[in-house]
Backbone as CSV, one residue per row, in Angstrom:
resi,resn,N_x,N_y,N_z,CA_x,CA_y,CA_z,C_x,C_y,C_z
1,UNK,0.844,-1.186,0.000,0.000,0.000,0.000,0.885,1.243,0.000
2,UNK,0.529,2.190,-0.834,1.220,3.472,-0.895,0.373,4.506,-0.166
3,UNK,0.959,5.636,0.219,0.161,6.673,0.892,-1.054,7.103,0.060
4,UNK,-0.906,7.133,-1.261,-2.025,7.493,-2.129,-3.183,6.504,-1.986
5,UNK,-2.842,5.235,-1.755,-3.871,4.208,-1.570,-4.665,4.449,-0.291
6,UNK,-3.997,5.002,0.714,-4.695,5.319,1.964,-5.858,6.280,1.697
7,UNK,-5.597,7.310,0.899,-6.628,8.315,0.634,-7.861,7.662,0.002
8,UNK,-7.655,6.805,-0.964,-8.764,6.106,-1.613,-9.506,5.222,-0.616
9,UNK,-8.759,4.482,0.185,-9.378,3.607,1.185,-10.161,4.413,2.223
10,UNK,-9.639,5.554,2.615,-10.286,6.417,3.608,-11.605,6.967,3.064
11,UNK,-11.589,7.484,1.834,-12.824,7.987,1.225,-13.873,6.875,1.124
12,UNK,-13.446,5.697,0.709,-14.355,4.565,0.573,-14.942,4.181,1.929
13,UNK,-14.112,4.128,2.942,-14.576,3.765,4.284,-15.546,4.814,4.829
14,UNK,-15.241,6.089,4.633,-16.125,7.146,5.125,-17.504,7.081,4.473
15,UNK,-17.549,6.730,3.204,-18.837,6.658,2.498,-19.759,5.602,3.095
16,UNK,-19.206,4.612,3.763,-20.048,3.570,4.371,-20.726,4.065,5.641
17,UNK,-20.199,5.107,6.242,-20.670,5.636,7.521,-20.718,4.545,8.598
18,UNK,-19.733,3.649,8.534,-19.608,2.545,9.502,-18.232,2.615,10.149
19,UNK,-18.186,2.809,11.456,-16.920,2.919,12.172,-16.026,1.700,11.933
20,UNK,-16.617,0.517,11.869,-15.815,-0.704,11.700,-14.972,-0.666,10.423
21,UNK,-15.391,0.096,9.426,-14.635,0.206,8.180,-13.549,1.281,8.252
22,UNK,-13.716,2.232,9.134,-12.778,3.347,9.267,-11.699,3.043,10.304
23,UNK,-12.079,2.388,11.359,-11.204,2.126,12.502,-9.852,1.522,12.132
24,UNK,-9.778,0.565,11.217,-8.463,-0.020,10.890,-7.493,0.969,10.227
25,UNK,-8.004,2.086,9.754,-7.164,3.074,9.079,-6.540,4.079,10.051
26,UNK,-6.881,3.954,11.343,-6.432,4.916,12.344,-5.436,4.311,13.325
27,UNK,-4.446,5.101,13.679,-3.497,4.758,14.742,-4.255,4.787,16.072
28,UNK,-3.817,4.011,17.046,-4.479,4.019,18.365,-4.486,5.399,18.998
29,UNK,-3.438,6.190,18.746,-3.330,7.531,19.328,-3.767,8.628,18.361
30,UNK,-4.611,8.290,17.414,-5.061,9.255,16.413,-5.640,10.504,17.077
31,UNK,-5.408,11.637,16.439,-5.970,12.908,16.895,-6.617,13.577,15.687
32,UNK,-7.905,13.906,15.814,-8.632,14.546,14.718,-9.220,15.854,15.228
33,UNK,-8.965,16.924,14.489,-9.546,18.228,14.781,-10.528,18.551,13.666
34,UNK,-11.787,18.747,14.040,-12.816,19.081,13.056,-12.786,20.566,12.747
35,UNK,-13.421,20.935,11.644,-13.409,22.339,11.206,-14.156,23.270,12.147
36,UNK,-14.927,22.710,13.096,-15.581,23.555,14.104,-14.684,23.790,15.316
37,UNK,-13.460,23.244,15.258,-12.487,23.469,16.318,-12.436,22.390,17.379
38,UNK,-13.360,21.423,17.350,-13.323,20.369,18.361,-12.175,19.416,18.080
39,UNK,-11.499,19.018,19.155,-10.339,18.128,19.069,-10.699,16.805,19.714
40,UNK,-10.390,15.718,19.033,-10.711,14.375,19.518,-9.418,13.571,19.543
41,UNK,-9.001,13.184,20.746,-7.729,12.478,20.944,-7.966,11.023,21.290
42,UNK,-7.278,10.150,20.586,-7.372,8.716,20.841,-8.509,8.088,20.061
43,UNK,-8.315,6.848,19.716,-9.271,6.156,18.855,-10.677,6.113,19.451
44,UNK,-10.803,5.931,20.758,-12.146,5.841,21.347,-12.894,7.169,21.261
45,UNK,-12.197,8.286,21.438,-12.848,9.602,21.340,-13.158,9.953,19.884
46,UNK,-12.286,9.568,18.987,-12.522,9.804,17.563,-13.728,8.978,17.113
47,UNK,-13.842,7.767,17.609,-14.996,6.915,17.284,-16.296,7.617,17.675
48,UNK,-16.362,8.146,18.883,-17.566,8.849,19.356,-17.893,10.013,18.424
49,UNK,-16.881,10.790,18.057,-17.089,11.958,17.194,-17.585,11.547,15.808
50,UNK,-16.966,10.535,15.223,-17.376,10.087,13.891,-18.777,9.493,13.924
51,UNK,-19.056,8.670,14.919,-20.386,8.070,14.998,-21.459,9.129,15.225
52,UNK,-21.124,10.178,15.953,-22.073,11.278,16.125,-22.345,11.944,14.770
53,UNK,-21.287,12.201,14.006,-21.465,12.784,12.668,-22.338,11.882,11.792
54,UNK,-22.102,10.588,11.853,-22.872,9.656,11.035,-24.348,9.667,11.419
55,UNK,-24.636,9.869,12.694,-26.036,9.887,13.132,-26.737,11.186,12.737
56,UNK,-25.970,12.256,12.573,-26.538,13.567,12.229,-26.628,13.768,10.722
57,UNK,-25.570,13.374,10.003,-25.498,13.599,8.549,-25.841,12.295,7.836
58,UNK,-26.998,12.261,7.219,-27.440,11.061,6.502,-26.966,11.110,5.050
59,UNK,-26.659,9.932,4.507,-26.252,9.800,3.104,-25.092,10.726,2.743
60,UNK,-24.151,10.836,3.653,-23.031,11.750,3.411,-22.129,11.254,2.291
61,UNK,-21.723,12.176,1.466,-20.693,11.956,0.455,-19.523,12.856,0.835
62,UNK,-18.333,12.287,0.926,-17.143,13.016,1.347,-16.057,12.776,0.314
63,UNK,-15.375,13.842,-0.079,-14.278,13.652,-1.028,-13.073,14.497,-0.639
64,UNK,-11.919,13.968,-0.980,-10.633,14.628,-0.779,-10.087,14.956,-2.156
65,UNK,-9.718,16.228,-2.358,-9.237,16.665,-3.666,-8.015,17.569,-3.499
66,UNK,-7.353,17.833,-4.605,-6.209,18.754,-4.644,-5.130,18.398,-3.614
67,UNK,-4.776,17.135,-3.573,-3.772,16.655,-2.617,-2.400,17.206,-2.992
68,UNK,-1.717,17.734,-1.975,-0.339,18.225,-2.133,0.514,17.538,-1.062
69,UNK,1.481,16.772,-1.510,2.345,16.040,-0.578,3.423,16.980,-0.043
70,UNK,3.507,17.082,1.264,4.514,17.904,1.930,5.769,17.067,2.164
71,UNK,5.557,15.827,2.568,6.653,14.901,2.855,6.140,13.495,2.603
72,UNK,6.974,12.683,1.980,6.580,11.300,1.728,7.841,10.462,1.664
73,UNK,8.006,9.568,2.641,9.116,8.625,2.596,8.608,7.257,3.056
74,UNK,9.475,6.355,3.437,9.063,4.994,3.787,8.275,4.900,5.082
75,UNK,8.404,5.903,5.966,7.778,5.777,7.279,6.728,6.830,7.600
76,UNK,6.750,7.966,6.899,5.804,9.035,7.199,5.384,9.733,5.908
77,UNK,4.142,10.175,5.899,3.635,10.937,4.750,2.739,12.048,5.291
78,UNK,2.944,13.235,4.797,2.158,14.401,5.218,1.567,15.034,3.960
79,UNK,0.253,15.286,4.001,-0.363,15.906,2.832,-1.395,16.946,3.214
80,UNK,-1.547,17.920,2.319,-2.556,18.967,2.424,-3.632,18.647,1.398
81,UNK,-4.871,19.070,1.659,-5.948,18.739,0.733,-7.148,19.654,0.945
82,UNK,-8.020,19.644,-0.044,-9.335,20.259,0.068,-10.318,19.130,0.337
83,UNK,-11.309,19.388,1.188,-12.348,18.377,1.386,-13.712,18.985,1.106
84,UNK,-14.611,18.118,0.663,-15.974,18.502,0.327,-16.917,17.446,0.897
85,UNK,-18.021,17.894,1.438,-19.013,16.939,1.932,-20.410,17.459,1.617
86,UNK,-21.332,16.522,1.539,-22.735,16.865,1.370,-23.549,15.735,1.959
87,UNK,-24.732,16.082,2.439,-25.608,15.087,3.031,-26.887,15.741,3.517
88,UNK,-27.665,14.961,4.221,-28.958,15.422,4.708,-28.896,15.551,6.230
89,UNK,-29.193,16.757,6.719,-29.251,17.029,8.153,-30.649,17.552,8.453
90,UNK,-31.339,16.859,9.363,-32.715,17.241,9.702,-33.585,17.385,8.458
91,UNK,-33.466,16.400,7.566,-34.252,16.324,6.325,-33.975,17.456,5.345
92,UNK,-32.841,18.150,5.519,-32.483,19.245,4.624,-31.102,18.963,4.023
93,UNK,-31.007,19.080,2.681,-29.736,18.896,1.996,-28.765,19.997,2.442
94,UNK,-27.564,19.590,2.825,-26.546,20.508,3.317,-25.201,20.105,2.723
95,UNK,-24.326,21.091,2.552,-22.985,20.773,2.067,-21.983,21.729,2.695
96,UNK,-20.720,21.331,2.627,-19.656,22.166,3.157,-18.321,21.762,2.570
97,UNK,-17.313,22.540,2.905,-15.971,22.227,2.424,-14.953,22.897,3.323
98,UNK,-13.705,22.607,3.065,-12.622,23.200,3.836,-11.286,22.673,3.367
99,UNK,-10.288,22.881,4.195,-8.937,22.410,3.907,-8.482,21.505,5.033
100,UNK,-7.542,20.641,4.721,-7.074,19.711,5.730,-5.590,19.421,5.617
101,UNK,-5.068,18.922,6.730,-3.692,18.444,6.806,-3.733,17.088,7.496
102,UNK,-3.106,16.098,6.900,-3.069,14.762,7.496,-1.638,14.258,7.579
103,UNK,-1.394,13.492,8.636,-0.101,12.833,8.830,-0.370,11.334,8.913
104,UNK,0.283,10.598,8.029,0.185,9.145,8.002,1.505,8.551,8.450
105,UNK,1.428,7.400,9.090,2.649,6.658,9.389,2.509,5.251,8.819
106,UNK,3.637,4.679,8.479,3.664,3.328,7.942,3.907,2.372,9.100
107,UNK,2.906,1.546,9.362,3.016,0.568,10.441,2.911,-0.824,9.824
108,UNK,4.029,-1.520,9.808,4.081,-2.875,9.255,3.588,-2.931,7.814
109,UNK,3.989,-1.953,7.006,3.641,-1.935,5.596,2.261,-1.381,5.288
110,UNK,1.557,-0.895,6.309,0.217,-0.349,6.115,0.203,1.110,6.560
111,UNK,-0.317,1.990,5.727,-0.404,3.402,6.064,-1.635,3.655,6.913
112,UNK,-1.446,4.330,8.064,-2.550,4.650,8.961,-2.470,6.121,9.368
113,UNK,-3.623,6.662,9.719,-3.723,8.070,10.070,-3.291,8.301,11.510
114,UNK,-2.345,9.200,11.687,-1.909,9.601,13.020,-2.647,10.865,13.457
115,UNK,-2.770,11.822,12.559,-3.490,13.055,12.896,-4.093,13.665,11.641
116,UNK,-5.238,14.321,11.856,-5.904,15.035,10.774,-6.468,16.327,11.348
117,UNK,-6.225,17.426,10.646,-6.725,18.738,11.071,-7.537,19.309,9.933
118,UNK,-8.832,19.484,10.171,-9.739,20.041,9.179,-10.052,21.475,9.561
119,UNK,-10.024,22.374,8.590,-10.267,23.797,8.846,-11.188,24.369,7.786
120,UNK,-11.785,25.481,8.131,-12.570,26.222,7.144,-11.604,26.992,6.271
121,UNK,-12.005,27.216,5.023,-11.177,28.024,4.128,-11.299,29.479,4.509
122,UNK,-10.213,30.202,4.368,-10.233,31.640,4.637,-11.141,32.329,3.615
123,UNK,-11.848,33.327,4.072,-12.745,34.044,3.146,-12.197,35.394,2.788
């Protein structure tokens, strides 16, 4: 698996809105910061945050685009990206976007997410 393969696997897993499909892609000490500023440390806290999003946003479609690799070697990969999402919240179609930074590490030949920071785009 290459770091680029991680991105495809992550998008595919997120589309299922099932934690069991996303969990294997995360390091035990994963830290995710959402674009609303909330920080979730550790796999158990990230699970709660993701499952909450899945319960609120129905039929979510999430995509990662415009990937720019900052660093990529055998053990670590860092990339910047634009993200886009859309779904149904309270029976109303909603969408959003922003920018992100992710750090992946290679653990036993498999790329996993160590940290992800999602932000709103500057206006």
